[in-house]
Structure formats: structure tokens, C-alpha cells
C-alpha positions as CSV (number, residue, x, y, z in Angstrom):
1,M,103.2,249.9,43.9
2,A,103.9,246.9,46.2
3,N,101.8,243.9,45.6
4,P,99.7,242.7,48.6
5,S,100.7,239.5,50.1
6,P,98.6,236.6,48.9
7,P,95.8,235.7,51.3
8,E,97.2,232.3,52.0
9,T,100.3,233.8,53.5
10,R,98.4,235.7,56.3
11,L,97.5,234.0,59.5
12,S,93.8,233.2,60.0
13,A,92.0,235.2,62.7
14,R,91.1,231.9,64.4
15,T,94.7,231.2,65.0
16,L,95.6,234.6,66.5
17,T,95.9,233.9,70.2
18,T,98.3,236.5,71.3
19,L,98.3,240.3,71.2
20,P,101.6,240.6,69.2
21,A,100.2,238.3,66.5
22,I,97.0,240.3,66.3
23,L,98.8,243.5,66.0
24,T,101.2,242.2,63.3
25,T,98.3,240.9,61.3
26,L,96.4,244.1,61.7
27,S,99.4,246.0,60.4
28,E,99.7,243.8,57.4
29,I,96.0,244.3,56.6
30,E,96.4,248.1,56.9
31,A,99.4,248.0,54.5
32,L,97.4,246.0,52.0
33,E,94.5,248.4,52.2
34,S,96.9,251.3,51.6
35,S,98.3,249.5,48.5
36,L,94.9,248.8,47.1
37,S,93.8,252.4,47.5
38,S,96.9,253.6,45.8
39,S,96.4,251.2,42.8
40,L,92.8,252.3,42.5
41,S,93.8,255.9,42.5
42,N,96.4,255.3,39.8
43,L,93.8,253.5,37.7
44,V,91.3,256.3,38.0
45,A,94.0,258.8,37.1
46,S,95.0,256.9,33.9
47,Q,91.5,256.5,32.6
48,Q,91.1,259.9,31.1
49,P,93.7,259.6,28.2
50,I,92.0,256.4,27.1
51,I,88.7,258.1,27.1
52,D,90.1,261.0,25.0
53,S,91.6,258.6,22.5
54,L,88.3,256.7,22.1
55,T,86.6,260.0,21.6
56,R,89.0,261.0,18.8
57,L,88.5,257.6,17.1
58,Q,84.8,258.0,17.2
59,S,85.1,261.4,15.6
60,L,87.0,259.7,12.6
61,V,84.3,257.2,11.9
62,P,82.3,259.5,9.5
63,H,85.4,260.4,7.5
64,V,86.3,256.7,7.2
65,E,82.8,255.8,6.0
66,E,83.1,258.7,3.4
67,L,86.4,257.4,2.1
68,T,85.0,253.9,1.9
69,L,82.2,255.1,-0.2
70,D,84.5,257.1,-2.5
71,A,86.8,254.0,-2.9
72,N,83.9,251.8,-3.9
73,L,82.8,254.4,-6.5
74,L,86.4,254.6,-7.9
75,A,86.6,250.8,-8.0
76,D,83.4,250.6,-10.0
77,K,84.7,253.2,-12.5
78,V,88.1,251.6,-12.9
79,G,86.6,248.1,-13.3
80,G,84.5,249.4,-16.2
81,T,87.5,251.1,-17.8
82,S,89.5,248.0,-17.4
83,Q,87.0,245.9,-19.2
84,T,86.8,248.4,-22.0
85,A,90.7,248.4,-22.2
86,Q,90.8,244.6,-22.4
87,R,88.2,244.6,-25.2
88,V,90.2,247.3,-27.1
89,G,93.6,245.6,-26.4
90,G,92.3,242.3,-27.7
91,K,91.1,244.0,-30.9
92,V,94.5,245.7,-31.2
93,R,96.4,242.5,-30.7
94,V,94.3,240.8,-33.4
95,L,95.0,243.7,-35.7
96,D,98.7,243.5,-35.0
97,E,98.8,239.8,-35.7
98,E,96.9,240.4,-39.0
99,M,99.4,243.2,-39.9
100,R,102.3,240.9,-39.0
101,R,100.9,238.2,-41.2
102,V,100.4,240.6,-44.0
103,K,103.9,241.9,-43.6
104,D,105.3,238.3,-43.6
105,A,103.3,237.5,-46.7
106,S,104.5,240.7,-48.4
107,E,108.1,240.0,-47.5
108,R,107.8,236.3,-48.6
109,V,106.2,237.5,-51.9
110,A,109.0,240.0,-52.4
111,A,111.7,237.4,-51.5
112,V,110.2,234.9,-54.0
113,T,109.9,237.7,-56.6
114,E,113.6,238.6,-56.0
115,L,114.5,234.9,-56.2
116,K,112.7,234.4,-59.5
117,L,114.3,237.6,-61.0
118,S,117.7,236.6,-59.7
119,L,117.6,233.1,-61.1
120,A,116.4,234.5,-64.5
121,D,119.2,237.1,-64.5
122,L,121.7,234.5,-63.4
123,H,120.7,232.2,-66.3
124,S,121.0,235.1,-68.8
125,S,124.3,236.2,-67.4
126,I,125.7,232.6,-67.7
127,E,124.6,232.4,-71.3
128,A,126.2,235.8,-71.9
129,Q,129.4,234.6,-70.1
130,D,129.3,237.7,-67.9
131,W,130.8,236.0,-64.9
132,E,130.9,239.0,-62.5
133,T,127.2,239.8,-63.2
134,A,126.3,236.1,-62.9
135,T,128.1,236.0,-59.5
136,R,126.1,239.0,-58.3
137,H,122.8,237.5,-59.3
138,C,123.8,234.2,-57.7
139,A,124.7,236.0,-54.5
140,R,121.3,237.7,-54.6
141,A,119.5,234.4,-55.0
142,M,121.6,232.9,-52.2
143,A,120.6,235.8,-49.9
144,V,117.0,234.6,-49.9
145,P,116.4,232.5,-46.8
146,P,116.6,228.7,-47.4
147,E,113.2,228.1,-46.0
148,I,111.7,230.4,-48.6
149,I,113.7,228.8,-51.5
150,K,112.5,225.3,-50.5
151,G,109.0,226.4,-49.5
152,P,105.9,225.3,-51.5
153,F,105.1,228.8,-52.6
154,A,108.4,229.4,-54.3
155,E,108.4,225.9,-55.8
156,S,105.0,226.7,-57.4
157,V,105.7,230.3,-58.5
158,V,109.4,230.4,-59.5
159,P,109.8,227.6,-62.1
160,T,109.4,228.8,-65.7
161,A,109.6,227.1,-69.1
162,D,113.4,227.9,-69.3
163,L,114.0,226.9,-65.7
164,P,111.5,224.2,-64.9
165,L,113.3,222.7,-61.8
166,P,112.5,223.8,-58.3
167,P,114.4,226.9,-57.3
168,S,116.7,225.2,-54.8
169,E,117.8,222.7,-57.5
170,T,118.1,225.5,-60.1
171,L,120.3,227.6,-57.8
172,Q,122.5,224.6,-56.9
173,E,122.9,223.6,-60.5
174,A,123.9,227.2,-61.4
175,R,126.4,227.4,-58.5
176,E,128.0,224.1,-59.6
177,K,128.2,225.2,-63.2
178,L,129.8,228.5,-62.1
179,L,132.2,226.5,-60.0
180,R,133.3,224.4,-62.9
181,I,133.7,227.5,-65.1
182,F,135.7,229.4,-62.5
183,R,138.0,226.5,-61.9
184,V,138.7,226.1,-65.6
185,E,139.3,229.8,-66.1
186,F,141.4,230.2,-63.0
187,G,143.5,227.3,-64.1
188,K,144.0,228.8,-67.5
189,A,144.9,232.2,-66.0
190,S,147.3,230.7,-63.5
191,Q,149.1,228.6,-66.1
192,A,149.4,231.7,-68.3
193,R,150.6,233.7,-65.3
194,D,147.8,236.1,-66.1
195,S,147.6,238.0,-62.8
196,A,144.6,240.0,-63.8
197,N,142.4,237.0,-64.6
198,T,143.8,235.1,-61.7
199,S,142.6,237.8,-59.3
200,R,139.4,238.2,-61.2
201,F,138.2,234.6,-60.8
202,F,139.8,234.1,-57.4
203,K,137.6,236.7,-55.8
204,L,134.4,235.2,-57.4
205,F,134.6,231.9,-55.5
206,P,133.5,233.1,-52.1
207,A,130.7,235.3,-53.4
208,I,128.8,232.2,-54.5
209,G,129.6,230.0,-51.5
210,W,132.6,228.1,-52.9
211,E,135.2,229.5,-50.4
212,K,136.9,226.1,-49.8
213,E,137.1,225.3,-53.4
214,G,138.5,228.7,-54.2
215,L,141.2,228.3,-51.6
216,E,142.0,224.9,-53.0
217,A,142.4,226.3,-56.5
218,Y,144.5,229.2,-55.2
219,S,146.7,226.8,-53.2
220,G,147.4,224.9,-56.4
221,F,148.3,228.1,-58.0
222,V,150.9,229.2,-55.4
223,V,152.3,225.6,-55.2
224,D,152.9,225.9,-58.9
225,L,154.8,229.2,-58.2
226,V,157.0,227.3,-55.8
227,R,157.6,224.5,-58.2
228,G,158.5,227.0,-60.9
229,R,161.1,228.8,-58.9
230,A,164.6,229.1,-60.4
231,T,166.9,226.3,-59.4
232,V,170.1,227.1,-57.5
233,S,173.2,227.1,-59.6
234,G,176.3,225.4,-58.4
235,K,177.7,221.9,-57.7
236,S,176.3,219.7,-55.0
237,S,179.8,219.2,-53.6
238,S,179.8,222.8,-52.6
239,P,179.4,223.3,-48.8
240,L,176.8,225.9,-49.4
241,Y,174.8,224.2,-52.1
242,Y,172.2,222.5,-50.0
243,I,171.9,225.4,-47.6
244,T,171.4,227.8,-50.5
245,T,168.8,225.5,-52.1
246,L,166.8,225.2,-48.9
247,T,167.0,228.9,-48.3
248,S,165.7,229.6,-51.8
249,L,162.8,227.3,-51.1
250,F,161.9,228.9,-47.8
251,E,162.3,232.4,-49.2
252,S,160.0,231.7,-52.2
253,I,157.3,230.4,-49.8
254,A,157.8,233.4,-47.5
255,L,157.5,235.8,-50.4
256,I,154.2,234.1,-51.4
257,V,152.8,234.3,-47.9
258,D,153.8,237.9,-47.5
259,Q,152.4,239.1,-50.9
260,H,149.4,236.9,-51.2
261,Q,148.1,236.9,-47.6
262,P,146.4,240.4,-48.0
263,V,144.6,239.2,-51.1
264,V,143.3,236.0,-49.5
265,E,142.2,237.8,-46.3
266,K,140.5,240.6,-48.2
267,Y,138.1,238.3,-50.1
268,Y,138.0,235.2,-47.9
269,G,138.4,236.7,-44.4
270,S,141.0,236.8,-41.7
271,G,142.9,233.5,-41.0
272,K,141.9,231.9,-44.3
273,M,145.6,232.0,-45.4
274,L,146.2,229.1,-43.1
275,S,144.8,226.5,-45.5
276,V,146.9,227.9,-48.3
277,V,150.0,227.7,-46.1
278,A,149.1,224.1,-45.3
279,R,149.3,223.2,-49.0
280,L,152.6,225.1,-49.4
281,L,154.0,223.2,-46.4
282,Q,153.0,219.9,-48.0
283,E,155.0,220.9,-51.1
284,C,157.8,222.0,-48.9
285,D,157.8,218.6,-47.2
286,R,158.2,216.9,-50.5
287,V,161.0,219.1,-51.7
288,V,162.9,219.1,-48.4
289,G,162.6,215.3,-48.2
290,G,164.3,214.9,-51.6
291,L,166.9,217.5,-50.7
292,I,167.9,215.8,-47.5
293,E,168.1,212.4,-49.2
294,S,170.4,213.9,-51.8
295,W,172.5,215.5,-49.1
296,E,172.8,212.3,-47.1
297,E,173.9,210.5,-50.2
298,E,176.3,213.2,-51.4
299,R,177.9,213.6,-48.0
300,Q,177.9,209.9,-47.3
301,M,176.4,210.6,-43.9
302,Q,175.7,207.0,-43.0
303,R,179.4,206.1,-43.4
304,K,180.4,209.1,-41.3
305,V,178.1,208.0,-38.5
306,Q,179.5,204.5,-38.7
307,D,183.0,205.8,-38.6
308,I,182.5,207.5,-35.3
309,Q,181.1,204.4,-33.6
310,N,183.3,203.2,-30.7
311,P,185.7,206.1,-30.9
312,Y,189.1,205.8,-29.3
313,F,190.8,208.9,-27.9
314,P,194.2,208.0,-26.4
315,A,194.6,211.2,-24.4
316,L,191.2,210.8,-22.8
317,A,191.6,207.2,-21.8
318,P,193.1,206.2,-18.5
319,Q,196.7,204.9,-18.6
320,T,195.5,201.3,-18.0
321,Q,193.1,201.4,-21.0
322,R,195.5,202.9,-23.6
323,R,196.4,200.8,-26.5
324,G,200.0,200.0,-27.2
325,A,200.0,201.1,-30.8
326,Q,200.7,204.7,-31.7
327,V,197.6,206.5,-32.8
328,S,198.0,208.2,-36.2
329,E,196.3,211.4,-37.3
330,D,194.8,209.5,-40.1
331,D,192.9,207.1,-37.8
332,G,189.2,207.7,-37.8
333,P,187.3,210.5,-39.6
334,D,188.9,213.8,-40.5
335,P,187.7,216.3,-37.8
336,R,187.8,219.0,-40.5
337,E,185.4,217.0,-42.7
338,I,183.1,216.4,-39.7
339,D,183.2,220.1,-38.9
340,K,182.0,221.0,-42.4
341,V,179.1,218.6,-42.3
342,L,178.1,219.8,-38.8
343,T,178.0,223.4,-40.2
344,E,175.8,222.1,-43.0
345,V,173.4,220.3,-40.6
346,A,173.2,223.4,-38.3
347,G,172.6,225.6,-41.4
348,L,169.8,223.4,-42.7
349,V,168.1,223.2,-39.3
350,G,168.7,226.9,-38.7
351,R,167.0,227.8,-42.0
352,W,164.0,225.8,-41.0
353,A,164.0,227.6,-37.6
354,L,164.0,231.0,-39.2
355,F,161.2,229.9,-41.7
356,R,159.2,228.5,-38.8
357,R,159.6,231.8,-36.9
358,F,158.5,233.8,-39.9
359,L,155.4,231.7,-40.5
360,T,154.4,231.7,-36.8
361,D,154.7,235.4,-36.6
362,R,153.2,236.2,-39.9
363,L,150.1,234.0,-39.6
364,K,149.2,235.7,-36.3
365,E,149.5,239.3,-37.6
366,E,146.5,241.5,-38.2
367,H,146.5,242.9,-41.7
368,E,144.7,245.9,-43.0
369,S,142.6,245.6,-46.2
370,A,144.5,244.9,-49.3
371,P,144.8,247.9,-51.8
372,Q,142.2,248.1,-54.4
373,S,142.1,249.6,-57.9
374,P,139.6,252.3,-58.7
375,D,137.1,249.8,-60.1
376,G,137.2,247.7,-56.9
377,T,139.2,244.8,-58.2
378,V,142.6,243.6,-57.1
379,T,145.5,245.2,-58.9
380,E,147.5,243.0,-61.2
381,D,150.7,243.2,-59.1
382,E,149.0,241.8,-56.0
383,V,149.0,238.2,-57.1
384,D,152.0,237.7,-59.2
385,K,154.7,239.5,-57.2
386,T,157.4,236.9,-56.8
387,T,160.7,238.8,-57.2
388,E,160.8,241.2,-54.3
389,A,163.0,240.9,-51.2
390,K,162.0,238.6,-48.4
391,P,160.2,240.5,-45.6
392,E,161.7,240.7,-42.2
393,P,159.7,238.7,-39.6
394,T,158.1,240.8,-37.0
395,S,157.7,239.9,-33.3
396,T,154.2,239.2,-32.0
397,E,152.7,238.1,-28.7
398,P,153.6,234.6,-27.7
399,E,151.5,232.1,-29.5
400,S,149.3,229.7,-27.6
401,P,150.5,226.2,-27.6
402,T,147.2,225.0,-29.1
403,S,146.8,227.8,-31.7
404,P,146.1,226.5,-35.3
405,E,149.3,228.1,-36.6
406,V,151.5,226.3,-34.1
407,E,149.7,223.0,-34.6
408,L,150.0,223.3,-38.4
409,I,153.8,224.1,-38.3
410,E,154.6,221.5,-35.6
411,S,152.8,218.8,-37.6
412,T,154.8,219.3,-40.8
413,G,157.1,216.7,-42.2
414,C,159.9,219.4,-42.3
415,R,159.9,219.6,-38.5
416,S,160.1,215.8,-38.2
417,M,163.0,215.7,-40.8
418,M,164.9,218.4,-39.0
419,A,164.4,216.7,-35.7
420,Q,165.7,213.5,-37.3
421,L,168.8,215.4,-38.6
422,I,169.5,216.6,-35.1
423,S,169.2,213.3,-33.4
424,T,170.8,211.1,-36.1
425,Y,173.7,213.3,-37.3
426,Y,174.2,216.6,-35.4
427,I,174.3,215.4,-31.8
428,P,176.5,212.3,-32.4
429,L,178.9,214.1,-34.8
430,E,179.1,217.2,-32.6
431,T,179.8,215.0,-29.6
432,W,182.6,213.1,-31.5
433,Y,184.0,216.4,-32.8
434,L,184.2,218.1,-29.4
435,R,185.8,215.0,-27.8
436,S,188.3,214.7,-30.7
437,V,189.3,218.4,-30.3
438,I,189.8,218.0,-26.5
439,D,191.8,214.8,-27.1
440,K,194.1,216.6,-29.6
441,A,194.4,219.6,-27.2
442,H,195.7,217.2,-24.5
443,R,198.0,215.4,-26.9
444,V,199.6,218.6,-28.4
445,S,199.5,220.4,-25.1
446,A,202.6,222.5,-24.5
447,P,203.7,225.0,-21.8
448,D,202.6,228.6,-22.5
449,S,205.0,231.4,-21.9
450,S,202.3,233.5,-20.2
451,E,202.0,234.1,-16.5
452,P,200.9,232.3,-14.4
453,P,202.4,229.2,-16.0
454,Q,199.9,227.1,-18.0
455,T,199.5,224.9,-21.0
456,T,197.8,225.6,-24.3
457,T,195.0,223.1,-23.5
458,P,192.4,225.6,-22.0
459,D,192.8,228.1,-24.8
460,D,192.6,225.4,-27.5
461,V,189.5,223.7,-26.0
462,F,187.5,226.9,-25.3
463,Y,188.3,228.4,-28.7
464,I,186.6,225.4,-30.3
465,L,183.9,225.3,-27.6
466,K,182.9,228.8,-28.5
467,L,182.5,227.8,-32.1
468,V,180.5,224.7,-31.1
469,I,178.1,226.7,-28.9
470,S,177.7,229.3,-31.6
471,R,176.9,226.6,-34.1
472,L,174.5,225.0,-31.7
473,L,172.5,228.2,-31.3
474,T,172.1,228.7,-35.0
475,T,169.9,225.6,-35.1
476,G,167.1,227.5,-33.4
477,S,166.0,224.3,-31.7
478,V,165.3,224.3,-27.9
479,D,165.3,220.5,-27.8
480,C,168.7,220.4,-29.5
481,V,170.1,223.0,-27.1
482,E,168.8,221.2,-24.1
483,R,170.4,217.9,-25.2
484,M,173.7,219.3,-26.4
485,T,174.2,221.4,-23.2
486,Q,174.0,218.2,-21.2
487,V,176.4,216.5,-23.5
488,I,178.9,219.4,-23.4
489,T,178.7,219.5,-19.7
490,G,179.5,215.8,-19.4
491,I,182.3,216.0,-21.9
492,L,184.0,218.9,-20.2
493,D,183.6,217.4,-16.8
494,K,185.0,214.0,-17.9
495,D,187.5,214.8,-20.8
496,L,188.8,218.2,-19.6
497,A,188.6,218.4,-15.9
498,G,188.8,214.6,-15.4
499,V,191.9,214.3,-17.5
500,I,193.6,217.2,-15.8
501,R,192.7,215.7,-12.4
502,R,194.2,212.4,-13.6
503,K,197.4,214.1,-14.6
504,M,197.7,215.7,-11.2
505,E,197.2,212.3,-9.6
506,D,199.8,210.7,-11.8
507,I,202.4,213.4,-10.9
508,Y,202.5,212.2,-7.3
509,S,201.5,208.6,-7.9
510,P,203.6,205.9,-6.0
511,S,205.2,204.7,-9.2
512,A,206.5,208.3,-9.9
513,Q,207.7,208.7,-6.3
514,N,209.8,205.5,-6.5
515,A,212.2,207.0,-9.1
516,R,215.8,206.3,-8.1
517,G,218.8,208.6,-8.3
518,N,221.0,210.8,-6.3
519,A,219.8,213.6,-4.1
520,A,220.3,216.2,-6.8
521,Q,218.3,214.2,-9.3
522,R,215.5,213.6,-6.8
523,E,215.4,217.3,-5.9
524,K,215.2,218.2,-9.6
525,T,212.4,215.7,-10.1
526,E,210.5,217.1,-7.2
527,R,210.9,220.6,-8.5
528,E,209.6,219.5,-11.9
529,N,206.7,217.7,-10.4
530,R,205.8,220.7,-8.3
531,N,205.9,222.9,-11.4
532,A,203.8,220.4,-13.4
533,F,201.3,220.2,-10.6
534,I,201.0,224.0,-10.4
535,I,200.5,224.2,-14.2
536,Q,197.6,221.7,-14.1
537,L,196.0,223.7,-11.3
538,N,196.4,226.8,-13.3
539,D,194.8,225.0,-16.3
540,L,191.8,224.2,-14.2
541,D,191.5,227.7,-12.8
542,I,191.8,229.2,-16.3
543,S,189.2,226.7,-17.6
544,S,186.8,227.8,-14.9
545,A,187.3,231.5,-15.8
546,H,187.0,230.8,-19.6
547,M,183.8,228.9,-19.0
548,E,182.2,231.7,-17.0
549,T,183.2,234.3,-19.5
550,L,182.0,232.3,-22.5
551,I,178.6,231.6,-21.1
552,K,178.1,235.2,-20.0
553,N,179.1,236.4,-23.5
554,V,176.7,234.0,-25.1
555,L,173.8,235.1,-22.9
556,A,174.6,238.8,-23.6
557,S,174.8,238.3,-27.4
558,P,171.7,238.8,-29.6
559,Q,172.2,235.3,-31.1
560,I,169.5,233.6,-29.0
561,Q,166.9,236.3,-29.7
562,Q,167.7,236.2,-33.4
563,N,167.4,232.5,-33.9
564,F,164.7,231.4,-31.5
565,L,161.0,232.1,-31.1
566,E,160.1,234.6,-28.4
567,T,158.6,231.8,-26.3
568,D,161.8,229.7,-26.7
569,V,164.2,232.4,-25.6
570,A,163.9,232.0,-21.9
571,P,164.2,228.1,-22.0
572,T,167.2,228.4,-24.2
573,Q,168.9,230.9,-21.9
574,E,168.2,228.6,-19.0
575,H,169.8,225.6,-20.7
576,V,172.9,227.6,-21.7
577,S,173.2,229.0,-18.1
578,S,173.1,225.4,-16.8
579,M,176.7,224.9,-18.1
580,L,177.9,227.4,-15.5
581,K,177.8,224.6,-13.0
582,L,181.0,223.4,-14.6
583,T,182.8,226.3,-13.0
584,T,181.8,224.9,-9.6
585,K,183.2,221.5,-10.6
586,F,186.4,223.0,-11.8
587,Q,186.8,224.9,-8.5
588,S,186.0,221.8,-6.5
589,V,189.0,220.0,-8.1
590,L,191.2,223.0,-7.2
591,K,190.3,222.6,-3.6
């Protein structure tokens, strides 16, 4: 429906002065009338649905009033029931509280009664020297909550004429008395190597709350086993004497850990062997310290280190720096003697690496319960087995750098002493030994009859280098491998490739080219120089091939996996692989 024009838009009749204006205005008024009539008709037509809706709503009024009345009646009933429920619930809660108090009082009375009976039985068992029964009664008394033991009710009811002290003091006094007795009896049994009584008293400590003290006593026992091991026969001058002695020490400790760990974990819980191992490692530090001191004195290691200071290798020195005097084979230390002590150092450090690997793996293993005899006690053979074969270490998941096992092992004196052996003796002596071998290889170098023409230098050097790297890997030390691979790389670059490069330069040096003679002699000299130059090139090429083959063989061998911890295998392989860059340097000289 069109909206009529506002009245102010139409012209006033007073202003209509012409017929067209009058007709236009009349037409607008008629249109407005028609619009209003249509709107009125529509309004009248839409009124009926509204009236019908109002009628229906009015018809619902009685029903709504009826529902309102019913709701009020229901609310009155529910309100009364709710009040009744609140009164009953309050009574029930009061009754529950009273029942809880009665139950607590009953339990407290029962606990105090149990405490009194346990202390009386404990006193009788101690007088009868029945230590297992005394331990059970002591454990029963300790099972009573501390707040009950120290409570006023227990302190007024439990004391008797025989036990006049408060129950907490009586219990503590009995525990301390049992601790003294168990220590004495355990000491007697361990000194007599009585495995039955050793196991008997060892398992009693944790039952009465003396776990730490029991482990201390047991640690003293196993340390005595280590001290009482059979000494190694032989002379200290033997190359294997000190390695064998150290191996015997580590094997005896490994046997103890393997055989005694199930016993400790059965009665004291998983991971409790760690404190026993800590005591064993303290004893190990003491023995290893004395062993290394004796080895240093016997092998005169300080003198050997002094002898290799400021070494002179004539074949490795430039022509301008060579001394005039002829170098004798007797000058300086004997390389064979140095080779022997290097093998000893690597053997000592390698034994520690294997022992460290065993402890790390063993202390992280999960053990099943130790076997029991029919009466529930530990069998006699569980504690005093000290003659069986050493167990093979088993691989485990990589240990966390902050795990207690790793922290314990890495903080030992043995580790520090082995690291000192590496830095003080092994690396300096191995460096000197390798350089001396390369120097001699250059000095005794001779043409080889093989094709292509070459000298004996590459074969001699890499034969010894293979032994050096093999000895290096037996140390089981990542730090040692890292440092020595850097040293080896520098030595081969300077003393092998560098010397060969210098020889090649000397062949066509100006002084060599100024040689006088007739044409035949100069032609012969040129031919010899060319052959010598080709031989040096072949030496470099063969050295590059030997280096690549050697490193690949080392990485493919099981030596790294056998001597290193699982977490150390990858870094070790990376350090060994770093020596492959020497092949690039050798090839660069060839170009």
C-alpha cells in the first residue's frame, strides 16, 4: 500500500488559482482516499485471526488456574517432606559422627593394645635371644602410627613395671639394642665367612628400620671380600703383571656385584645396591692408586716422559734445521720399550673402561626376586659365592647423563687416575712413538719392487698406524680418542705428507738443477729425478688409499662396540671418521 503524501506537500486550496492546479490537487486527494480505504479494508480483514487467538487464550485461563492451584499444593507437600528429611538427615549425621568416633576410639584402643603386646613380646624375645621373633615384634610395634605411640593415651596405658618408659622411648631403645646386636653378630658371621648367619642378620636390619646401617655393615663385608682376594702371582717386571692385577681387582668386584645384588634388592629394594657399590669403588680407588704408583715407579715413567721432551727426528726436520752429527739408533728412548709401556697404559685404561661399562649396565638392570629356600630365608650360596666366572655385561638403554649410576662412576678416583694416565703418559708417549716410527720409515726408506714404483715408507707407516689406532680403541675413552685422532691427523699431515712434499720440492730445487756435467750425465740425472718424483707421487697416492682402507676397516670392525659404552659408540666413530680428511690432503698434494 502506497503511503499518502504528507499534508504539507499538497498545495493549499487558497493558492489554487488555475484549473490545471485544481485538477491535479483533486487527483491527489482521490488517490489518497483510495489508499486510505485500502488500508482500512486490510486492517478489518486481519482483525479476525487476532480475535480467534484471544479467544483461545481466554479458554486456557481455567486450566492455568487449576495448574497453579496444584503446584501450590505440591509445593506445600514437598516443603513439609524437605523439613522432615533435614531433621532426619541431621540425626543421621550426628549418629555417623558418633559411630566414627567410636570406631576411631576402638581402633586406637586396638592399636595401643597391639603396641603394648608387641613391646612385651619384643622384650621377651630379646631376653630369649630369639632375634627373628624379636624383629617381627619390633616391626609390629613400628607399624602402629607414630601419633598413637606418642599420644597421651598410649603413654598412660602401655608402660608396665618391666617397661616403665613411654612407649616411644621403649621402642627406640629396643631398636637401638637390636641394631647393636645385629652389627656384632653380622660382623662375627662375616669374619667367619658364615654365609648362613651373614644372610640371617643382613635381612633383619631393614625390618626394624635400620636399612642404611644394614647396607653399611654389608658394604664392609663385601669390601673385606675384595681385600681378601688372592694376590696375583708373578714378577712386577712382567708386562702383564699390573694389567693382570687390575683385572683381578675389577673381576672380584664384578663378581660381588653380580652375585650379591639380588640379595640386596630382595630385602632392601631396587636400586639399594648403589650404596654398596659406592663403598666398593672407594676400596677400588685405594687399591688402584697404590697399583698405579707402583707401576710408575717400576716402569720409571717420569724418566721416560722426560726423555721424550724436545725430541729430534732428523728425517722429519727440514734440511736447514738438521744437525750435523749423525743420529745414532741409541739416541733417545728405545721405541720398543715405549711401545711396551704404551700397551700397558692402554691395557690399564681399557680394563677400567670395561669395568665401568659393566657397572653402568648392571646397575640399571631390573632383577627378578632372589631365590628363596623353603623356609623363606636366603640360601647359603647367595652371599658367599666368590669363585664363579665373571658375568658378561649386557646392553641396556642409554643411561641418562644425570642418573645416579653415571654420577657415581664418573666421580670415582679411578676415573680421575685413568684420565691422568691418558694425559700424562699415553698421549705424549704415543705421539713420540708414532713420530719416531715415521722418522725411521723415512730414514730406512727403500724402493719397492712392486708396480707402480714406490718406496717402503707407506707400508711401514700404516702398518704401525693400524696398531696405534687399535691400541687407542682398547682404551675405551672417548676423550682419549678425540684428542689422539687430532694428534694423528696432524702428525700424518706434517711428518708423512709434508716430508714427501718436501722431497718432491728438493728434487727440482735450484741447487739440484745446477748440477754440472756433460749432456749424457745431465740426461741421466733428469731421468733419475723424474723417476724419484714419480715414486714420491705414488707414495702419496698409496698413503691416501691406505688411509681410506684403514679407517673403513676400523669402522667396520666390532672393536668400537666392544670397548665403548653404547652412548659413546657414535661419538667415537665420528672422531675416527674425521681422519678421512687426510685423504683429501694427500690428494691435494698430488694435484
